[in-house]
C-alpha positions as MATLAB code, in Angstrom:
seq = 'MSVRPDNRLADVPMTPLACHTCGARVEVRKSSWDQTSIQWHDDSVDTCVERRATNPGAGPNAGAFRGCSALRDSVREAAVRGDLQIVDEDPLKANPEIPDDAHTH';
ca = [
     -12.508  -14.338   30.024;
     -14.134  -16.105   32.757;
     -13.314  -16.487   36.166;
     -13.062  -20.154   37.300;
     -14.790  -20.640   40.805;
     -12.955  -21.662   43.862;
     -14.648  -25.154   44.692;
     -11.502  -26.134   47.448;
     -13.917  -25.096   50.421;
     -16.593  -27.395   49.001;
     -14.640  -30.665   49.162;
     -12.821  -29.797   52.518;
     -14.609  -26.852   54.394;
     -12.716  -24.920   57.089;
     -12.876  -26.665   60.854;
     -13.684  -24.424   64.003;
     -10.376  -24.592   66.125;
      -9.401  -23.115   69.640;
      -5.944  -22.280   70.507;
      -4.920  -24.400   73.436;
      -3.237  -21.314   74.895;
      -5.718  -18.528   74.939;
      -8.636  -19.993   73.472;
      -9.082  -17.804   70.282;
     -11.245  -19.739   67.985;
     -10.565  -19.761   64.303;
     -11.402  -21.565   61.232;
      -8.665  -23.659   59.711;
      -8.085  -25.869   56.618;
      -4.815  -27.852   56.116;
      -4.143  -28.288   52.340;
      -1.074  -30.375   53.417;
       1.293  -30.869   56.466;
       3.626  -27.859   54.917;
       0.196  -25.454   54.230;
      -2.650  -24.235   56.338;
      -5.275  -21.453   55.674;
      -6.595  -19.930   59.029;
      -9.550  -17.343   58.800;
      -9.348  -15.170   61.810;
     -12.205  -13.471   63.345;
     -12.711  -10.319   65.347;
     -13.119  -11.969   68.503;
      -9.989  -14.118   68.132;
      -7.727  -11.136   66.928;
      -8.785   -9.544   70.293;
      -8.122  -12.903   72.240;
      -4.781  -14.018   70.885;
      -2.041  -13.212   73.369;
       0.658  -13.324   70.563;
      -1.266  -11.151   67.954;
      -2.330   -8.372   70.814;
       1.576   -8.212   71.763;
       2.708   -7.665   68.120;
       4.070   -4.198   67.400;
       3.482   -2.985   63.788;
       6.704   -2.227   62.125;
       7.657    0.405   59.373;
       6.706   -0.102   55.698;
       3.714   -1.136   53.465;
       3.554   -4.321   55.338;
       3.766   -2.787   58.768;
       0.668   -4.418   60.326;
       1.349   -7.983   58.959;
       1.181  -10.559   61.666;
       3.380  -13.488   60.886;
       1.414  -15.942   63.007;
       0.586  -17.171   66.320;
       3.221  -19.948   67.640;
       0.585  -21.415   70.245;
      -2.162  -21.674   67.694;
       0.336  -23.296   65.280;
       1.039  -25.890   67.706;
      -2.769  -26.373   68.240;
      -3.497  -26.833   64.730;
      -0.416  -29.265   64.277;
      -1.706  -31.148   67.295;
      -5.202  -31.451   65.973;
      -3.728  -32.655   62.568;
      -1.613  -35.357   64.030;
      -4.668  -36.435   66.332;
      -6.592  -36.475   63.360;
      -9.340  -34.085   64.540;
      -8.339  -31.922   61.603;
      -8.490  -33.130   58.069;
      -5.497  -32.955   55.818;
      -6.362  -32.795   52.129;
      -2.927  -34.080   50.471;
      -3.019  -37.719   52.345;
       0.874  -37.988   51.889;
       2.166  -38.848   55.508;
       3.941  -36.406   57.704;
       7.815  -36.850   57.517;
       9.166  -37.891   61.006;
      12.152  -35.790   60.543;
      11.842  -33.695   57.302;
      15.448  -32.244   57.618;
      16.829  -35.570   57.039;
      16.430  -36.963   53.241;
      14.784  -40.216   52.897;
      17.564  -42.052   51.667;
      19.848  -41.356   54.758;
      17.537  -43.310   57.110;
      18.624  -46.533   55.439;
      22.374  -45.901   55.833;
];
């Protein structure tokens, strides 16, 4: 059995991005409006205020970091401005909680 190479980054590589709150620099790739890949570096882990404030819990995933809301906002703003390419070209829904057919009634 052969392993298929992952060529996704060849087409749309990760883009450097700084958090607008703390300045932590990460690499980001947006596959869609709902899916984001983030590569943290040692210095960005140390810089991120929310990441430093996280208290590890118990269990096998105790050290898992759920994400930084400030960085999430920075990524979204960059995507909306067009500074961050989105691989899936489907437009951002204005209000994803409301079904499309509800807008016509």
